[in-house]
C-alpha positions as CSV (number, residue, x, y, z in Angstrom):
1,M,-48.0,38.5,-32.6
2,P,-48.7,36.3,-35.6
3,T,-45.3,35.6,-37.1
4,L,-44.7,33.8,-40.3
5,N,-41.2,32.5,-41.1
6,V,-40.8,31.3,-44.7
7,Y,-37.6,29.6,-46.0
8,T,-37.2,28.8,-49.7
9,N,-34.4,27.6,-51.9
10,V,-35.6,30.1,-54.6
11,P,-33.5,33.3,-54.7
12,V,-35.8,36.3,-53.9
13,D,-35.1,39.7,-55.3
14,A,-36.1,42.9,-53.4
15,V,-39.2,43.6,-55.6
16,I,-40.6,40.1,-55.3
17,A,-39.8,40.0,-51.6
18,S,-41.7,43.2,-51.0
19,D,-44.7,41.8,-52.8
20,I,-44.6,38.6,-50.8
21,L,-44.3,40.5,-47.5
22,R,-47.2,42.8,-48.3
23,D,-49.5,40.0,-49.6
24,A,-48.6,37.6,-46.7
25,T,-49.1,40.3,-44.0
26,K,-52.6,41.1,-45.3
27,A,-53.5,37.4,-45.7
28,V,-52.3,36.4,-42.2
29,A,-54.0,39.3,-40.5
30,K,-57.3,38.7,-42.3
31,I,-57.5,35.0,-41.9
32,I,-56.4,34.9,-38.3
33,G,-58.4,38.0,-37.4
34,K,-55.5,40.0,-35.9
35,P,-54.5,43.6,-36.8
36,E,-51.8,44.0,-39.5
37,S,-49.9,46.1,-37.0
38,Y,-49.0,42.9,-35.1
39,V,-48.2,40.7,-38.0
40,M,-44.5,39.9,-38.8
41,I,-43.3,38.1,-41.9
42,L,-39.8,36.8,-42.4
43,L,-38.7,35.7,-45.8
44,N,-35.5,33.8,-46.3
45,G,-34.6,33.1,-49.9
46,G,-31.8,31.1,-51.4
47,V,-31.7,28.6,-48.5
48,P,-30.4,25.2,-49.4
49,I,-33.5,22.9,-49.3
50,A,-34.0,19.4,-50.7
51,F,-37.6,18.1,-50.8
52,A,-38.5,14.6,-52.0
53,G,-34.9,14.0,-53.0
54,T,-34.6,17.0,-55.3
55,E,-33.5,20.6,-55.0
56,G,-36.3,22.0,-57.2
57,P,-38.2,25.0,-55.9
58,A,-39.5,24.3,-52.4
59,A,-40.4,26.1,-49.2
60,Y,-41.0,25.6,-45.5
61,G,-42.9,27.9,-43.2
62,E,-43.7,28.2,-39.6
63,L,-46.6,30.3,-38.3
64,I,-46.7,31.3,-34.7
65,S,-49.7,33.0,-33.1
66,I,-51.3,33.6,-29.7
67,G,-54.8,32.2,-30.5
68,G,-56.7,32.5,-33.7
69,L,-55.5,29.1,-35.0
70,S,-57.8,26.1,-35.7
71,P,-57.9,23.3,-38.2
72,T,-60.1,25.5,-40.5
73,V,-58.0,28.6,-40.1
74,N,-54.8,26.6,-40.6
75,A,-56.1,25.0,-43.8
76,K,-57.0,28.5,-45.2
77,L,-53.6,29.9,-44.2
78,S,-51.8,26.9,-45.8
79,S,-53.7,27.3,-49.0
80,T,-53.3,31.1,-49.1
81,I,-49.6,31.1,-48.4
82,A,-49.1,28.3,-50.9
83,D,-50.9,30.4,-53.5
84,I,-48.7,33.4,-52.8
85,L,-45.5,31.3,-53.1
86,Q,-46.8,29.7,-56.4
87,S,-47.7,33.1,-58.0
88,K,-44.6,34.9,-56.9
89,L,-41.9,32.2,-56.8
90,S,-43.3,29.4,-58.9
91,I,-43.2,27.0,-55.9
92,D,-45.8,24.2,-56.4
93,S,-48.0,23.7,-53.4
94,S,-46.9,20.1,-53.2
95,R,-43.4,21.3,-52.4
96,F,-44.4,23.4,-49.4
97,Y,-44.8,22.5,-45.8
98,I,-46.1,24.8,-43.1
99,K,-46.2,24.2,-39.3
100,F,-48.5,26.0,-37.0
101,F,-47.8,26.9,-33.4
102,D,-50.5,28.3,-31.0
103,V,-48.5,29.7,-28.1
104,Q,-49.5,31.1,-24.7
105,R,-49.2,34.9,-24.2
106,S,-46.3,34.4,-21.7
107,F,-44.3,32.6,-24.3
108,F,-44.3,35.5,-26.8
109,G,-42.1,38.5,-26.1
110,F,-42.9,42.1,-27.2
111,N,-41.9,45.6,-26.2
112,G,-39.6,44.4,-23.5
113,S,-42.1,42.1,-21.9
114,T,-44.6,39.4,-22.9
115,F,-48.1,39.6,-24.2
């Protein structure tokens, strides 16, 4: 149920993508307190993005979850995902936005139904 979509203008090769997917899955599950088996991470590299008027390395993320989000949790997620993007793709944390969505169970589909 926690789903993290990350868009970046940095091209991402398969090895780096795999590392990011693994690290982000573990981090999201741990910080939100949900099982890894429900965490989905989508990584979209090479997306045209301008941030602050330049096309330097940048990223945008959206994290959707049924519960588990709060100001404290969101801050920890923002910091941790920014650290992953910095270490794997050299994206400075000042060039990364992330938006959090806490949705109702009936607004999240799974297994042919909703949660």
